[in-house]
C-alpha positions in Angstrom: 0.2 0.0 0.0 1.5 3.3 -1.0 2.1 5.7 2.0 1.4 8.7 -0.1 -1.8 7.4 -1.1 -2.6 6.5 2.4 -1.7 9.9 3.6 -4.2 11.4 0.9 -6.9 9.0 1.9 -6.6 9.9 5.6 -6.9 13.5 4.7 -9.9 13.1 2.5 -11.6 10.8 5.1 -11.1 13.6 7.9 -11.9 16.6 5.5 -15.2 14.8 4.0 -14.5 16.0 0.5 -11.9 16.1 -2.4 -12.0 19.8 -2.6 -11.2 20.4 1.3 -8.7 17.6 1.2 -7.0 19.5 -1.8 -6.9 22.6 0.0 -5.1 20.9 3.0 -2.8 19.0 0.8 -2.0 22.0 -1.6 -3.3 19.6 -4.6 -6.1 20.1 -7.1 -9.5 18.3 -6.6 -8.9 16.2 -9.5 -5.6 15.1 -8.4 -6.8 14.0 -5.1 -9.6 12.2 -6.7 -7.5 10.3 -9.1 -5.1 9.2 -6.0 -8.3 7.8 -4.3 -9.3 5.9 -7.4 -6.0 4.3 -7.8 -6.1 3.3 -4.1 -9.3 1.8 -4.5 -8.2 -0.2 -7.6 -5.1 -1.5 -5.6 -7.4 -2.5 -2.9 -10.1 -3.7 -5.0 -12.8 -2.2 -2.9 -14.7 1.3 -2.8 -13.7 3.4 -0.1 -16.2 6.2 -0.5 -19.7 6.6 -1.5 -19.7 10.0 -3.8 -22.7 12.1 -3.2 -23.4 15.7 -4.2 -23.2 16.8 -0.9 -19.8 15.3 -0.1 -18.3 11.7 0.7 -19.3 8.8 2.9 -17.1 6.0 3.9 -17.8 2.6 2.9 -17.7 -0.1 5.3 -14.2 -1.0 3.9 -13.3 2.6 4.2 -14.2 2.8 7.8 -11.8 -0.1 8.5 -9.0 1.4 6.5 -9.7 5.0 8.1 -9.5 3.7 11.7 -6.2 2.1 11.0 -5.0 5.3 9.1 -6.1 7.4 11.9 -4.2 5.4 14.5 -1.0 5.2 12.5 -0.9 8.9 11.7 -1.8 9.7 15.2 1.3 7.7 16.5 3.4 9.4 13.8 2.4 12.8 14.9 3.1 11.9 18.6 6.6 10.5 17.7 7.3 13.5 15.9 6.4 15.9 18.7 8.4 13.5 20.9 11.5 13.7 18.7 11.2 17.5 18.5 10.8 17.8 22.2 13.6 15.5 22.9 16.0 18.0 21.7 14.8 20.5 24.2 13.8 18.5 27.0 15.1 15.1 28.2 12.5 12.4 27.8 12.4 8.7 26.8 14.4 5.6 27.8 18.2 5.2 28.6 19.8 1.8 28.9 23.1 2.2 31.0 25.8 -0.4 31.5 28.6 -0.4 34.0 30.7 -2.8 36.2 28.8 -4.5 39.0 31.1 -2.9 41.5 30.6 0.6 40.3 26.8 0.2 39.7 26.1 -1.3 43.1 28.5 0.7 45.3 28.4 4.1 43.7 25.8 4.7 41.0 22.6 3.0 42.1 22.4 4.9 45.5 22.7 8.1 43.7 20.2 7.4 40.8 17.6 9.1 42.8 19.2 12.4 42.2 18.9 12.0 38.3 15.3 10.5 38.4 14.1 13.5 40.5 15.7 16.1 37.9 14.5 14.3 34.9 11.1 12.6 35.7 10.5 12.0 32.1 13.5 9.7 31.4 13.2 6.0 32.2 16.5 4.3 33.3 17.5 0.6 32.8 20.7 -0.4 34.4 22.7 -3.3 33.4 25.6 -4.4 35.6 28.1 -6.3 33.8 31.7 -6.7 34.3 32.4 -7.6 30.6 31.8 -4.9 27.9 28.2 -5.0 26.2 28.3 -4.0 22.5 27.1 -0.5 22.3 27.3 -0.6 18.5 24.6 -3.5 18.6 22.4 -1.4 20.9 23.0 -3.8 23.8 22.9 -0.6 25.8 22.7 3.1 24.9 25.8 4.4 27.1 28.4 2.6 29.2 30.3 3.8 32.2 33.8 1.9 31.6 36.6 1.9 33.9 39.2 1.4 31.2 40.1 3.3 27.9 37.4 2.1 25.1 38.8 0.1 22.6 36.0 0.5 19.7 37.0 3.4 17.5 33.5 4.1 16.4 32.4 5.2 20.0 32.4 8.9 21.7 34.2 8.7 24.9 34.3 11.4 27.5 36.8 11.1 30.2 35.0 11.4 33.7 37.6 10.8 36.1 40.8 9.4 37.4 41.4 7.5 40.8 43.6 5.4 42.7 43.0 2.1 44.4 44.4 2.4 47.9 44.8 -0.2 50.4 42.0 -0.5 53.1 41.3 -2.4 56.4 38.5 -2.1 58.6 38.9 -0.5 62.0 38.0 -3.8 63.7 40.7 -5.7 61.8 43.2 -3.3 62.5 42.4 -3.3 66.4 42.8 -6.9 66.4 45.8 -7.3 64.1 47.6 -4.1 64.3 48.1 -1.6 61.5 51.1 -2.4 59.0 53.5 0.3 58.3 55.3 -1.2 55.4 54.7 -3.6 52.5 56.9 -6.1 54.3 54.5 -6.0 57.2 51.8 -7.5 55.1 53.4 -10.8 55.3 51.7 -11.1 58.7 48.3 -10.1 57.5 45.5 -11.9 55.4 44.9 -10.3 52.0 41.7 -10.0 50.0 41.9 -10.2 46.3 39.9 -10.2 43.0 39.1 -13.6 41.2 37.6 -13.8 37.8 38.5 -13.6 34.1 36.2 -10.4 33.4 38.2 -7.8 35.3 36.0 -4.7 36.4 39.1 -2.4 36.1 42.8 -2.6 35.1 45.3 -3.6 37.8 42.5 -4.7 40.3 45.0 -7.0 42.1 48.0 -4.4 41.8 49.1 -4.8 45.4 49.4 -8.6 45.4 51.1 -8.5 42.0 53.6 -5.8 43.2 54.4 -7.8 46.3 55.4 -11.0 44.1 56.9 -8.9 41.3 59.2 -6.9 43.5 60.1 -9.8 45.5 58.7 -8.3 48.8 56.7 -11.2 49.7 57.2 -14.2 47.7 53.8 -16.0 48.8 51.3 -13.3 50.2 48.5 -14.8 52.2 45.5 -14.3 50.0 42.9 -15.9 52.2 39.9 -14.8 50.2 39.2 -14.0 46.6 36.2 -12.8 45.2 34.8 -12.2 41.5 33.0 -9.0 42.4 34.6 -5.7 43.6 31.6 -4.9 45.7 32.0 -8.2 47.5 35.7 -7.5 47.9 34.7 -4.4 49.7 32.2 -6.2 52.1 34.8 -8.7 52.8 37.4 -5.9 53.7 34.7 -4.1 55.9 33.8 -7.2 57.6 37.2 -7.7 58.8 38.5 -10.7 56.8 41.7 -8.9 55.8 43.6 -6.2 53.8 42.9 -5.2 50.1 42.7 -2.6 47.5 39.6 -0.8 46.5 38.4 1.9 44.2 36.9 5.0 45.9 33.3 4.2 44.8 33.3 0.8 46.8 35.3 2.2 49.8 32.8 5.1 50.1 30.0 2.5 50.9 31.7 1.4 54.1 32.6 4.1 56.8 34.3 1.8 58.9 37.1 1.4 56.3 40.5 2.9 57.2 43.2 3.7 54.4 46.6 2.3 55.3 50.0 2.6 53.9 49.0 6.0 52.2 52.4 6.6 50.7 52.1 3.4 48.5 50.3 4.3 45.3 49.0 1.9 42.7 48.3 2.6 39.0 45.5 5.2 38.2 42.5 3.9 36.9 40.2 5.8 34.5 36.5 6.2 34.0 34.8 6.9 30.7 31.5 8.0 29.4 30.9 6.0 26.2 28.0 6.2 23.5 27.5 5.6 20.0 27.9 8.6 17.6 24.1 8.4 16.6 23.3 9.6 20.2 25.5 12.5 20.1 22.4 15.1 19.9 20.3 13.1 22.3 19.1 15.2 25.4 18.6 12.3 27.5 22.3 11.2 27.0 23.6 14.6 27.7 21.9 15.2 30.9 23.0 11.7 32.2 26.4 12.7 31.5 26.3 16.0 33.2 24.5 14.2 36.3 27.7 11.9 36.4 30.1 14.7 36.3 28.3 16.6 38.9 28.0 13.6 41.2 31.7 12.7 40.6 32.7 16.1 41.4 31.0 16.0 44.7 32.7 12.8 45.4 36.2 14.4 44.7 35.6 17.4 46.8 34.6 15.1 49.5 31.1 16.6 50.4 29.0 13.5 50.5 31.6 10.8 51.1 34.0 9.9 54.0 37.4 11.6 53.8 39.1 8.0 53.3 37.3 7.7 50.2 37.5 11.1 48.8 41.1 11.6 48.9 42.1 8.9 46.4 39.9 10.5 43.8 42.3 12.5 41.5 40.2 14.7 39.1 37.0 15.0 37.4 36.8 15.6 33.8 37.5 19.1 32.3 
């Protein structure tokens, strides 16, 4: 069925005459009549009863009119939504990030975004492996490593250390180490798994072995989830390294060996080129930058977690 003929039919059915429809479509009365006749020939049914006082839809015409009205109504709503979307954030956004960042930091702050943008619906997918944005498995990603796909837009969000932490209770019972060598007498907590949530997640254990400080560190527990690693340290199971967003969820954590620094981790906001002009994408990015800046200045997080936060994006 020809879309242009269907558009003309819809206008004629709404106007009630070829002449009035022609005025709306900027076509002559005869041109409109020919298009309707052609549509009737294609369908093999009459759509209008022609009368001197105007047009009356046939039974088949009524059926087609109901469908056409629904289709063009939805198209009009879609057009209005797309136009509005450039001015006001609305619609759905599917966000993916690592389980640790999503559980410990992003989810507790999402209410700030949802309060400011009530017309945006958020789906949050927590995966330590990267979802394929080009295949629309998600709209945007918060990744804790530099993106590898060249066709994606990336915005640097922040840089941060992964300091060494222990719980107050653990230190009261086992003492506070003052050098890396002292860690030989302590239980260590590590990350286990193939899909690393961020690079160098086990940097402390790797350094102890590589630099021959402790040949066989006591890794008493390893977990394949960074949020669970944070919980294990907070529960007093041992000493380990954590990114600021995980440490901030546990007020009883104490940063130890503050002069020992591991590699920096980087956070990136990533999305496909076709979403460059999307309002809902830009307001979500701005929300992240604002919240990360708040974490950097330490206004909402304990001092032990704010200090390792190096910088927000320019």
